[in-house]
N, C-alpha and C positions, 0 to 999 in steps of 0.2 A: 580391550587394548587401551593402554593409557593415552590420555589426550595428547601428550607430547609426542607419542609414537605416530599418531594419526597425522599430526601437523607435519612431522618429518616426511612421511610418505607423500603427503599432498605437495610438499615443497619439491620433492624429488620428481614427482609426476610433472609438475609445472616446469622443472628444469629440462626434462626430456622434451616437453613440448616446445619450449623456447629454442632448443638446439635443432630439432627436427623441422620446425617451421621457419627458421631463420629470423626469429624476433631479435631485437636489440639485446646485446649481452648484458646491459646494465640491469636487466630484469633478474639475472642470476644472483645478484646481490640483494635485490629488494625482496624476492620471494622468501628468503630465509629470515626476514624480520618476523618474529612470532605473530601469527594470526593476520596482522595487517598486510604483510607482504603478499601472501597468497590471495587474500581477498582483493587487493588492488590489482593483481595480475589478471584474475578472473573477470573483474568488472571492466578493466581497460582493454583487454586483449581477447579473451575467449568469448564472453557474452556478446559483444557486438558482432563478432564473426558468426556465432551461432544464430543470432537473430536475422542475419542476412541470408541464410540458407533457405532454399525453397522448401525444404522439409520442415524447418522450424516455422516458417510462415504458415504452412499448411496445417501444422499442429495447432498453432495459435488460433488460426481462423476456424479450425474445426471445433476447438474447444468453445470459442465464442458463439459459433453457430449452434452448437448443441445446448449451450446454456440459455440462449435466447434466439432461436431461429427466426430469421426474417426481420430482426431488429433494424438493421441498416436500411432495408427496403421500406419498412413502415415509416421510419424517420424521414426518409427522402420523400415519400409520398405526402407526409404531413407538411413538409416545407413547401411543396408545390401547391397544396391546397391553400396554404396561408399566403404564400407569395409566389405566384406562378411566373417567375422570371426565367429568362433563357438559361441562366446559370444553374438554377435549381432544377429545371427540366433536364439539363445535361447530367447533373448529379444523380437524378432518379434514373435516367437512362443507363448510366454506369452501374447502378444498383441492380437494375433489371438484367443487365448482362451477367453480373456476378451471380444472379439467381437463375441463370440459364433460361432467360426469357428474351431472346434476341428480337423477336417481332415487336414486342412492346418497347424495347430499347430503340429500335429503328424508328418507330413512329414518333417517339419523343424527340429524338435527335432531329428529325425533319421539322418538327414544330419549332425547336430551338434555333435552327439555322434560318433565321429571318432577320430582316432589317440590318442593323449594324453587325449582327452575328452571322450574316449569310455566308461569309467565307472564313469563319473562325476555324483555325487549323485543328485545334483539339476536338471540337465538335464534329468536324468533317471526318477526322480520323476515327472518332467514336462511331459515327454512322457506318463507316467502312467496316469496322470490326463487327458491328451488329449484323450487317448484311452478309459478311463472310460466314458468321456463325449460323445464319439462316440457310446458307448454301447458295446464295445469289451472287455468284462470283462475277458475273458479267457487270452487274450494277456496282459491285465492290470496286472493280477496275475503273468504272466510269467515275465514281466518286473520288477515287484517288487521283485520277488524271485531272479532275477539276480542282482538287486540292492543290496539286502541283502548279497548275496554271494560275491560281489565285494567290499562291504564296511561293513564288519562285525562289526565295531565299531560304525556305524551310529545309532543314536537314533532319529527316525523320527515319532512323533505321527501322523502327517498327512498321511504318507505312510502306517503306521500300520492300520489306520482307513480305508483307501482306500482298503487295502488288505482284511480286514474283510468284507467290503461291497461287494467286488468282490466275495468272497466265498459265501456270502449270496445270491447273485444274480445268482450264479451257482447252487443254491440249495444244497450246501455242508453245511447243517445246523449245524451239530455237530462241524465241524471245525470252522465255523463262531462264534458259541457260545463261543468256547474256546478262539478265538482271541479277541472277544469283552470283555470277562471276564478279560483277561490279560490287555487289553488296558484301561479298566475302572479304573484301579488302578493308572494310571499316566497321562491319557489324560487331558489336560487343558480344563476346561469348561465341560459341561454336555452332549454334543452330543453323545459321545461314550456310556455313561451309558443309555441314552434314547434309542439309537438304540439297545443296548443289551436287554433292557426291552421289546421293541416292538417285538424282535424276540422271546424272552422267551414267551411272550403272544401268539405269532403265533403258537408256538409248544405246547401250552396248559399248560405252567407253570405259571398259573395266579398269584399264591401267591408270587412267586419270582419276577415276573414283578411288581406287586403292591408294594412290599417292596422297590424296586429301585425307582419307581416313587415317592413314599412318601418321600424317602430320598432326591431326587432331589428338590422336592418342599420345604422341610424343610430347606435345605441348602440355597436355593435362597430366601425363604420368610424371613428368619431370618438373612441372611447374609448382607453384604454391599449393599446399593441400586445400586451402579454403576455396581456390578456384576449381579444383577437382570436385569438391562437394557442390559448389554452385552450378557446375556443368555436368552433374552426374548423369542426367538423362541422355545427353548427347555424347558423353563419354561412353555410355553403355551401347548407344546406337553404333558408334564407330567400332567398338570392339566386336560386336556381333557381326557387323558387316565384314570385318577382316577375317573373322573366324569362318564365315561362309564363303569366302573367296578361294 
């Protein structure tokens, strides 16, 4: 196929993408500038969106891991050996979490949480994540409660979700439902709402659960496509839940 034909097809594909995703219409003029227009649109609009998706991050991380497995962990270990600061220990702990070694992560976070860093919110949240990954939900909850007491102005959706999940796993159902309800009002994405609906279904509140699942599907079905891709996992959870109802 002649190069000019390929460029025309690419321009048309970009035009369809612009219209379907609600991009600014000035791109319709730019993309038909030979070569430069399509390249500019891909770099400015499509590539950033792709790189933000969970799947793209997983692919990128998977490739890096396959090419040099354990590189980030080894580098973090070396930094701690050279300079064993609290910050470097926290980075190594995060690397251990990424390597599915939560016990090592928890031990390092405990070391780092000392002195002026004793109530550091990022490290405390990291410790809670490590403990939750270990399955120690009681200590997860205790750490998160200390985090809230020490940092009353902190607003952490991740920490709040972790707290609700810890309550749920401790079978403190009413407390968990209350936390999920509050969290659903501001949590970015649909995970909190789906977990709330799943727990509602578990306690027999089927109509409330169904309403939330329907809202999640409606928001994602008729919202921006990139949001649907970002929330694919929870979109699928909501659709399966409605199909089973």
